[in-house]
C-alpha positions, 0 to 999 in steps of 0.5 A: 461534491463529496467531502474528502479527508486525506489520512497520511501516516508518517514514520520518519517522513521529514524528507517528503511530508512537506511536499505532500501537505503543501500539494493538498493545501490547494485541494480543498480536503480535510487533512489528518496526519498520524505520526507513528513515533518518528524520531526525525523532524517529521512532527516539526515539519507537520507542525510548521504546516499546521501553523498556516493551514488547518490540519490535524496531527495525531502523535503516537508514542510507538509505531502501531503500524500502518493499518492501525494508524489509518484506522485511527486517522479515519476515526479522527476525520469527518469526510464522506470519502477517506483518501489514504495517502502515503507521505511520498505521494504528491497530488497534482493540481485538481487531483482530489476533485478528479478522484471525487468526480470518479466516485460520483460518476461511477458509483464506486465505493473505492478508487485509486489515483494514477501514481506516476514517476518523476517523468509523469509515466504511470507506475505500471504493475503497481498503481493497480493489480488484480487480487492475488491468487495462490498461483500468482503468489507462488510465482512470486515466492519461487522467483518465477516473476524475477526470472520471467517477469512477463509470464502469463500469471504475472502479466494478469496479476500486475495488469501489465497489459492494461491501458493506464490512460482509461478509467476502469474497474479494478480489483486492488489499487495501491494503498499509497493512494486509495480512496474509499467512501466512509460508508463502505469503510465502516461496513467492512471495518476498515483495515485489519490491524493484524497486518503489521507494520505494513503490506497486504492490509490494502489487498485484504481491504479490497478483497473484503470490499469486493466480497461485499459487492462493492465496485472499485475504479481506477481514475487516471485523471487523479494524478499523484507523483509517487517516489515509493518505499520511503518507510519500508526502506528503513526496515532492516533486511530481515524484518522486511523478509519476515513482515512481507512473508508473514503478512502474505501468509496472513492474507492467504489464511484469510482468503485461500483454502487450507490446501492452498495455504499449505502449498504456499507455505511449501513454496515459501520454503522452497523459494527461501532455499533458492534465494539462499543458493543465489545469495551464495553466488552474489545475488543479494541485497544485504551482506551474505551473513545477514541475507542467509540469516533472514532467509532462514528466519523466514523458513523457521517461521513458515514451517 
């Protein structure tokens, strides 16, 4: 069977990393942890694990971002398959062998595991998606998906009608649990480190894999419990907005036409104005002043 290297990027992940590592200890795979300058007890938790189980810890003096840290971990690993795994993703027994079996039976160059919630239900709309189109991104930025979640564009983009119990070809598994053969990884050059600190680097990678005639599959028997958003939840509201929309535009510039990029820019500005109006009536995730400042910062950076 193929040899697997699990690459886990941590940033203030002390609450979740122990369960992630202990689950992998029984999965017969190399473990490489790349810490992005955590200032909690993450490194201590990893060192406690390393004391009784062979694993490698790479410590960065600053947060270099998710993409760059995964690339760093890939260079420091030896497996034929690289499993990019979030620290809040916990493998069920046999998950890694099941994932490797999917590679051998399907001939795929990349595969995503089944991300499930605490009740064991699949993360519908997140575990895998189609690659975004200009239309699907416009529906996102213009609040269409929030007001009408099951609109045709969003149903197609998020694969809301898919059967999550079946192995199938997909376009973009979530980066929280994404495995790729080393050969394919090296062929496309790994993650684009300009996507900082997170968001859209996994989408961009899958786009490039498919452009190189690679096949990507979803493996329902490779189950990982995933809580989600543990690192990005630490970002200030304005930073989340700036990074999300900035990386969305970076992805669009890489893969869309000039006209589509221009249309998306207009859509983002219009969406920020709509969100600002909604915030005035109480629809906000942060205090009003902070919310409006964040939205206007996005508008200024987009124009």
